[in-house]
N, C-alpha and C positions, 0 to 999 in steps of 0.2 A: 504493500499500499504506499503511496506519496505521502509525504510529510511536507505539507505547505509550510512556508516560513512567514510568519506574521510578527506585525509590532503590536515576606511574604510579608508579616501576613497575620491575621490574627481575630477577627471576629468571624465566627460562623453562626449564621442564620439559619437553623435545619430543624424543619419539621420532623420530630422523631419518629413518629407513628407511621410516616410516610415510608422511610427508609429502614424501618424495621426487618424488610424482607428482601432486601438489596443483595445478601449474601446468597439467596435463592435464582434460579434460573429462569423463574417463571413468576408472574404477579399475575394477580386478579384484575388489574387494569392499567394501562399505559404510566409510567411513572417518569417524568420530565423534570429534569434536574439543570439548574443554572447556576454555574459559579460565576460569582463576580468577584474578580482579583484586583487587588490593589496594587498598582505600579507607581506608588508615590516616592518621591526620591528619599524620603528616610530610611526605605529599605538597604541603602547602602551602609547604613550605621551597622556597628558589631553587638551581639549578645555579650553577656555578663562572662560568658566562656570564652570570648574572642572570636566566635564564630561570625560570619557576615550573615546578617537577618536574610539577605537575598538568597544566599546560598541555603541555608537551614529551609527556608519555606518554599524553595522550588523543590528541595528535595523531598521535604514531606507531602506537598501537594501531588508531586509525581508519583509518589508510591500510593498514595489514596487512589489516584485515578487508575494507576496500574491494577490495583486489586479490584475494582468494580466487576462486577458478572460480565459476561458475555450473554446478554440476555435480548430477546428480539423486541420488547416493549421497554427497554431501557433508552431514553433520549436524552444526552448531555450536551451541553452547548456552555459556552464562555464568552463573558463581558469582561473588559479590561478598563480601567479608568487611570488615568494618570500616566499613560505611556506614550504620549504624541507631544506633549507641551510642557514646558518648565513652568513651574507652580507661579511664577511673577508674569508670565505672558498671559496676554488677551485670549481669553477662550479656554483659559486652564479649568474653569470650574465646570465646562462644558465637555472636558475631554472624557468623555465613555463610550466606547466602541464595542458592540457585537462583532466578535472575530470569528466565532463558532455559532451558529443558530442552531435552538435547541430539538435539531431533527436528527434522529439517528444518534450512534457513538462512535465518532473516530476517534478511538483511543489514541493512536500514534500522533494525528495531528493535533489533539489536544495537547499531548505529553510535550511533542517539538515546541508548541507555542508556549506551554508555560517555561521550558527552558529557554527559549529566544525573547521573552519578554524582558523589557529592561526597565527598571524604576526611572522617573524623571521628575513628574509632576507634582499635582496637588491632590486634595482627597474629598473628592464630591461624593460621597456616601448617599444622602439622601436623594440627589438627582440621580444618581446610577439605578438606585432602588425605582425610582419611579419608571425610568426606563425598562427595568427588567419585568414590571407588571406588564407593558406593552409585548416584550419578548415571550412572555409565556402566555398572552390572554388567548390565543386561538389554540393552545395546546390541549388535547383531550386527556383526560384522566387525573392522576395526582400531580401538584406541582410544587417542586421545591426550590428554594433559593439559597445558596452556600455563598454567603459573604465573607471574603478574606481580607484582612485590612490588620496593618499594626499600628495604626493610628485613629484620632478621632476625626469627625468632620471638621474640615479646613475651609469650607467654602460658604459658611452662614446658612446651610440647609438644616430642614428641621427633621431629624431622623425619626423621632417620636411620631411625627405626624406622616412620616413618609411609611413606617410601619402601619401605622393606622390604616391607609390609603390601600395598602397591600391586604390587610385583614378585611376591606371591604371590597376586594376584588375576589374574596373567596378563597386567599390561602391561609393555611393551617396557623393556628395562633400560637401553638406550641412550639417556643423556640429556644435554643441553646447557646449563649455566647463563650467561644473559646477565645481569650485573649493571648496574643502573642507578642511578646515583648511592649507591652501597653504600658502607658506613663499612666500615674495616678489621674491626671487629667483626663486621658481616653478612660479608663476604667469608669470614673463618675459619669462621663458622657454616656455610658450605656447601661446605667444604672435603671434598674424597674424594665426593661426591655425581655429579659428572658434569665435563664440560669446562667451562671457564670464560671467559667473554669479558665484558671491562669496557665498559661505555657509559656516558657523560657529558652526552650531548645527544640531543634528538629525533632528529636524522639519524643518529647512530649507533646508537641503537636500532633505528630503521626497518630500518637497513641490515643489523644484526644479525639481526632477526627474518625478513628475506627470505633471508639465507644459509641460517638453520636450516631454514626452512620450505621452501627452493628455489623460491619463488613468484616470477615473472617477470613484471613489469607488460606488460600489451598495451594498445596504444593504442585511442581508440573518439573517434567524432565527439563535439564538446561542441558545443552550438548556445544561444546567447543571443538573447533579444528584448528590446527595450527599450519602456517604454511612458511615458505621460505623461498623467494626463486620461483614462486608457482607450484614448490614441490610441498608434500605433506612433512611436518615435523613431529615424530612421535618419539623420540628419545632426548634426554638432556633438558627438559621442559616441564612445569609445571604450571597449575592455573587455580587461582583462587578467585571466588567473588564475594565481595565485600558489600554488606547494606549500605546504602549510602546514607541511611537515616542513623541507625545505632551503631554502626561500625563493625557490627559481628561479621566474622569472616568464616567461609566453607569452602574446602578443598576440593577441587573436583579430582576425581578417580581416573586414572588411565585406562581405557578398554583395549580388547584386542584389536579392533580395528582401527586403533590410533586414535581416536578421539577420546575426549576429556568428559566426565557426564557427572550429574548430581540431580537430586531431587530436591528443590529449593521453593520457598514460599512467594507467591506473587509480590513483585515489589520491585524498587529503583536500585540497581547496583553497579558498582563497577569493579572491571577485572583487573586483575593483578597477574602478569606474566612474566614470572622467571625462568630466564634463558641463560644456559650454561654459556653460551659464547660471547654474552655482553654483560658488564659489569652492574649494570641498573635494570629495574623492573620497569616492564611495559605497563602503563595505566591506562585503560580505556574507560571514561566516564560515562554515564547518562544510560547505561543499559535497561532497558525494561524487560522483566520476565512477567509474561501475562496469560491470564487464562484462554485467551483467542488466539495467540501466537505460537509458531513451531518452536520459538526459545533456542534456535540453533545459531550459532556466531562462529564466524570465522575471521581468525586474526593474522595478518601478515606479519612476518617478524624481520622483514628486511628494514635497515635503519634508514629514515630520511631524514636528513639535516638541513632544515631551511634557515639560513641566514638572516639574521634580523639585527638593524641598526636602529638606534635611537637618536633622535634630533629634535631639540637639545638635551644633554645629558645631565644637566641641574636645573629642571624644571621646577618653578614652585608647584607645592601640592595642591591637586585640583586642577592644574592646568593641563592643556592639550598639547601632545607631542605628536613629531611626525615618525610613523614606523615603517622603515623600508624594507622588503623581503624579497629573497632569491631564494630560486630553487625549490618551491612550494609545487605539491603535487597536483595544485589546481582542482581539488575536489570541489565539487558545488557544498554549499553550507559550511565551509572552512570561515574561520574569523581569527582576528588579534584580539588581544587582551592585554593589559599590564596589571600587574599584582603584586604584593611584596614577596621578597625572594623566597620565603620560608612558607607561603602559602603551599597546600596541595594541588595537584595539577586538574581538582574538581571545582576550585576556585575560579568563578569568572564575573568579573566586575563590568567595567564598560568594555561592551564588545562590538567592534568594527566587521562587517562582513567582507570578505575578500574573495578574488577570483584569480585564474590565472597563473604562472609560474614565476612573476616578479611582479612588484608593483609597490603603492603607498597607502596607508592609511592614517587617519587623523584620530588618535586613542587619548581620552581622558585619564590623568592618573588620580589616584585616591586621594579624598581629601586630607589625610594624615599623613606628615612628611616621614620618609624612611628609605629604606633599601628596597628597589623594585627591580622588576625585569620585565620586558615583554615576551608573551607568548604566542606561538602560533598552533592554533587548533584545528586538525585536519578530523573532517567528519568520515566516520566508517561506514559501512554500507549500512551495518545495523542500526545504525541511528545514533550512535555515542559519539564521543570523538577523542583524540589521543593528541598530546603535545607532540610536535614533530620539530619544534624549533624555540630557541631562546636567545634573549640578547644577553650581552655582558650585563652584569648589574650595574646600576646607577642609583644615584639618590637624589629624592625630592626635596626640596629645602622648605623649612618653615615660613609662613607667611606674615610678615609684619601688618597687623592690623589692631585698630582701636576704635573705639567709641566713647563719646563724653555726653553727658547729660547732667541736668541739676541734681542736686542730692534730693530735693524733696519738689513735687510736682503735684497741684492741685488736682484730684478725681476728675477726669472727663476733659480735661482741657487738653491742647497741642503743645507741643512743645519741641524744639529743634534739637537734633543729634549731629553734631559734627562728627565725621568718621574719617578713618585712613583702612585701604584695604584694596584687594587686586582690582574689584568694580568688573567682576567677570559677568557674563550675561546669565540671569538667573541667580544671583547675588542679593540678599535683601538683609533689612535690617528689622526687629520684631522687639515687643515688649512683652514679657510672660513672668509669672509668679516665679519667685525664687526656690530653685529647686526642680523646675521644670525639667524633665528628660529632654537631652539634645534629640533634634528633628521634631520637635512639637512645634506646629506654628500657630499658635493661640494667639488670639487678641489681635490687636492692630500690627500691621506690617506695612514695607513699603520698599519697593527695588532700589537698590544703590543708584543704579543707573538714571534714577527720578531727580538726581541733585544732591550737593553737598553743602550745608547741612541737609540733612532728611528732616522731615517733619513726620512725628509720630504721635497717637492719641493717647493718653493716660487711661487706665480702665476706670469703671465706674466705681469700684471697688476697693477701699484703702486695704494697704499692706506693704509687703515688700516684694520688690519685682526687678527683673533685670532686663536691662537693654543689651540685644546681642546682634553682631556682626553673622550672618550666618551663611557659608560659603554653599553654592548651588550643589555641589559633588559630595554628596552623601548628607547632606542638610548638618554640615559640620559647622558648630559655634567656634570661631577664630577670635573672638574678643567679646567682653562682657562688662558691663557696671552694673553696680547694686545701685536702685533708687527708691523712695519711699513713696508712695501716693496717699495723699492725705485729704 
């Protein structure tokens, strides 16, 4: 099946009675599931365990989709918000797109789209829920909305009113909210909308999704064949499949015909191949094991070395650099990314599609300074990717930034904020309660490109607040000052 290219995570609005039978292969009536996926810029922030939210969320949601049953009456669609426009751009609060209609179940297409989605913009939750009603209005049978977000509404929408409108459309009112790396502000915004379960890792999120949907993974035969120069490899190699969510590892046994096999639960995996002829393991990520697939994979052990060069080699954190590549296999679906040198090969941040044997790509560096490398990911036939090129390590530099504001500000009044910073497209200033988690765009804000000094409006509620300079890349705070609103 072809895999279309299209342009996490934490609130799950899920009618439990609807999904109680999803682990079976037949339903009393059609079930229509619409996943509404958050692609806001804060997904590039890290969890407390150091894992990037975007990596953890994609792994957990891909596993959820991989484990859904192959049933003729199951229709699954996908709506994504925040993937097309930066949060400060005009129209960002209407950036919500139905990328997969709720017609049939294209499991491969859904998983590929989840992997390809790049966080970018705002969090128009209420607006997306209103559109979700239209997406499902003509569907026959039961209707389910799965809303996945790592933050609160950022566009002024009324989430409670949106849920009430869905109820009026006949949607089941039994909802469960699963928080993924949510701030206290976000948690409070969802209060009263359903039962709440907090998660802060890929494993916790995957477990919560499985509990809410009552999806029990079934075991399936996985077969791997290795080749070098077109000839089978049966000696001097071993194969492991590592669960992308919980990290558990399963060795595949060598069979008489030279293949490697194991019975594994449906899910999202990376293959690790150790070859006696090379000193390092080959890792292939993003491999689905599914109820409706043949789950047979062939991996070529020939070494491909794509040469990568980065310019400049001393960029500021969050800046865009030029990555040149030579000697690429030219496989469709390949891409460039820049990540910390100690990040696993499954970590993908800003990604730029590439084609041909050589070329250039404009790739954004992470929002935090550190030692980095550019990587070339080549698509493999089964849908995963392998790293076949790395640039020499280079270091991004800290950004000099500052914000200034009065020590005390009358509630509800405007005030000037002189600032210093890179003024990238998408950078902005905001005022939030002291202690608000990075990536939360609550309250008043303004883009830096609207002028210096900027103008903000103090909140109506007295208390301690921070004025922050937020870098577009990862919604990283690079300067802050404490103010008192009285």
